[in-house]
N, C-alpha and C positions, 0 to 999 in steps of 0.2 A: 845567338847572330840579330843581328838592329836591320831596322826597316832597309838599309844599301845593305845590306849582304844578301837581304832577300830577293832580292830586286838583279842584283846585278850578271843570275844568269838568263840569260836571252831565251831558252822555252819558258821558262815561267813569268817575262814579262810580256809577253805569246798570249799567255793564259790566264792571263788576266785581261788581254787586249781582248780575245774572243768571248768572255766571262759578260764584258761591254757594254756589248749587245742582247745581254740575255743571259739566264739562269741555261743549265747545258748539260749535260751527260756525261759520265765520264767514256762512257766512251766514246764519247763523239770527242771530246779533250783530246784520247788520246790516240784517234784516227789521224787529229790534223794536224797532233804535236807528231806524228808518231812520221805522215806527212812529209810536212817542211823541215826538220829537223834529222826523222832519221833515227828518232830514241822509243826505244822497247818500251810495253805497257806496262810495266814493273820496276820502269826507269820513271815516263811521269808519272805512276801513281806513287812516287816519291816525291816528284816535287806537289803537286798536289796535298802532298800532305805538310810540305816546308809549309803553303802558302797554308795551309788551313791552318795549324800551331798555331800559325803567327801572326793569322786574323785577319788575312786579308782573303777569305775567299770562308764560303759557309758550304755545310755537307746535310745534305737533307736524302736520307730515305722515301725514296715511291716502290713499295714491290721493292720487286726487282735490281730497280736499276737508282743510282746516285747522282742525285743531282747536286750542281757545283751552282755558285751566284756569287759574287765579286766584292766583298763588304768594301765600298770606297770612302769612309770616313777614315779606314788605317792611310790613304797615299796622302791622306791629311799633311802627314809628317815632312813630307815629298812635296806639296804646294809648301809648305811656310819657309822648306830649307831652300828653294827653282825665286820663294818672294825677290829675295834681295837679287835679281841676279837677272827679275824681266826688266826694270829697267834700259838695261844693259841695250835687251832685243829689242825693245817698243820705243825704243830712238829712234834707231835705226828703220824699223820699218817707220814709223812715221819717218824721216826724211826721203825711200824711198817710196810711200808717195807723195807726195811735194813734187817731183822728182818726174813723176807717173802724170805727174797731173799739166807741170810746167809743159811736157812733151806738147802732153793733150791739145792742147791749150793752139802751142804754136804751132802742130798739126791743121787744128782749125783757121787759125786765121790764113794761117797759106791754103784755105782751101779742100784739104784731102780731106 
């Protein structure tokens, strides 16, 4: 399974988003994903296993708890792939910023 196969599942992407804010227990992740996607504990655990097995997360044991953390370096492949597209939206955003600035100047000149 390659990076994009792992990330094609919305629940897995959401788990990574949750972990971007910091380390979370498996119980917290199960509760959040169950509330958002209606997935059972075994289903969420399977997704956590896929993310761990493919290097997107780490897991450590603290007493009876399993704590998951994001491995952001694993997302470098996605970032590298997206790099070739950044110019497409950066140019559009720069054009939009120019239009907004021009509109603001025109409104200021009209005394609004």
